[in-house]
N, C-alpha and C positions, 0 to 999 in steps of 0.2 A: 741739250746744252749747246751743241754745235750750231744749231739754228739760231739760238739767242746770241752766241758769240759771234756768229757770222753776220748778223744784221745789227743787233744792238750796239755791240762794241765797235763794229765798223762805222756806225753813225755818230759815235761820240766825238770824234775830232771835228765833225761838222757843226757842233753846238755853238762855238764862238761865232763862226760866220752866220749861223742862223739867227742868233741873238742880235748880230749887227744888221742883218737884212730886215729883221722885224722892228729895228729901232726900239728895242725893249728898254725898259727902265734901267738905269745905271745900277750895276751890281747884280743884275739877274743871273748872269753866268756864275758869279761867286756864290750866290744863294743856292743855286742848283747844285754846285760842287760841294757845298757845305751839307746840304740835305743828303746827298749821295753818301758822303763819309759817315754821317750819323746813321744812316739806314744800314750800311754795311757793318758798322760797329754793333748795332742792336741785333741785327740778323745773326752775327757770330755768337753773340750771348745766348740768343734763342736757340740757334742750331746746336749748341753744345748740350742743351737740355732735351732736344727732341729725339735723340737716339735713332731709332729705326722708323720713325713715323712718316710713312709715305713720301720719301725724298722726291720722287718723280712728280708727284702732284704738286709739291711745293715749287719745284723748278718750272713746271708748266704754268703755274699761276704767276711766278715772277716774270716769265717770258711774255705771258699775256699783258701783265701790267707794263712791261717794258715797251711792248708795241703800242699800247695805249698812251704812254708817255710820249712816244715819238710822234703819234698822230696828234696828241694834245698840244705839243709845242709847236706844231705847224697850224694849228686851228685858232689861234688868238684866245686861248683859255687864259684866265687870270693866273698870275705868277703863283699865287698860293695854291690853286688847284693843280697846276702842273707840278709844283714842288711836292705836294702830297702824293701824287701818283708815283713820281720819280722815287721818293723815299720809301714808299710801300714796296716798289719794285725792287730797290736795292736791298731792303730788308729780307724779303722773300728769296732774292737771288743768293744772298750770303748764307742764309740758314739752309736753304736747299742744296747749295753747293757743298757746304760742310757735311750735311747728312749723306749726300750722294757720295762723296769721297769716302766716308767711313764704311758705307754699305759696300761700295766697290772694293775697298781694301780688305773687308772682312769676309766677303763671299767668294773671292777668288783665291784659289790655292797659292800658297806662298811661292811655289816653284815658278809660277808665271805672273805673279802680281806686278812686277816691275814692267813687264812687256805690255800687259793689259792697260796699266796706267799710262805708259808712254804712248801706246796707240790711241788711247782715248784723248789724251791732251794734244797729241799731234793733230788729230781731226778737228779739235776746237780751234787750235791756233791757225791751222790752214784755212778754216772758214773765216776767221777774222781777217787774215791777209786778203783773201779773195774779195771779201766784201768791202774792205777798205779801198781796193783798187777799183772795183765796180762802182761804189758810191762816189768815189772821187771823180770818176769819169762822168756820172750823172750830175754831180755838183758843178763840174766845169761847164757842161753844156746847158743844163736846165736850172741850176741854182741850188743853194743848200736847202731851201724849203722843199722843193720837189724831191730831192735825194732823201731827205729825212722822212718825208711822207711815204715814199716808195719803201724805205726800210721798215717803217711802221706797219704798212699794209702786208708786206711779205711776212713779217714776224706774227702778226695777229692771225692771218690766214693760215700760215704754216703750223702754228700752235694749235689752232682749231682742228686742222686736219689730223695732226698727230693725236689729239685728244679723242677725236671720234674714231680713228683707227684703233687706238688702244682700247677703247670702250668695246668696239666691235670684235676685236681679236683677243679677247681675254682668254688666257689659258685655263683649263679646268684644273682645279686643285686636287692633288692625289688624296684618295680616301686613307685615312689612318686605320690601320688594322687594330682590332681590340684584343 
């Protein structure tokens, strides 16, 4: 979640400049904003029903979709395709975030729950600030398109590495005594 927060959320302020650089159709940024809002709302409704169904898988999928959106928005995809990827990303992000928060809140002892949640969100917010600064510097020197493409590549490659690492380092499950 910190990787997504650090790259994806840091790239969002670049979207108006990116749309302007691409000479996109009028209202493209408004359409993307509306699709994001719709995706977040649908994701919250879905997440409330998912309970404990693989929150980290949902978050990894949303991060991968987020990286694909950042790459797609720089690659002259049609607006409908870009908006669809963005909407799916926001839906998965909202559902996964909700489920992950519930799992984190219920699996951590109440004595330290506040500290764990605080440390978790501090990491996410620090990643966002760091990426906003780094992507802003890239955008100043190389343009919004290159900064957004860089964020998308970092996000997709990072998520693929996290997924492979998670697959390779699965913990054995304890055997239940009969």
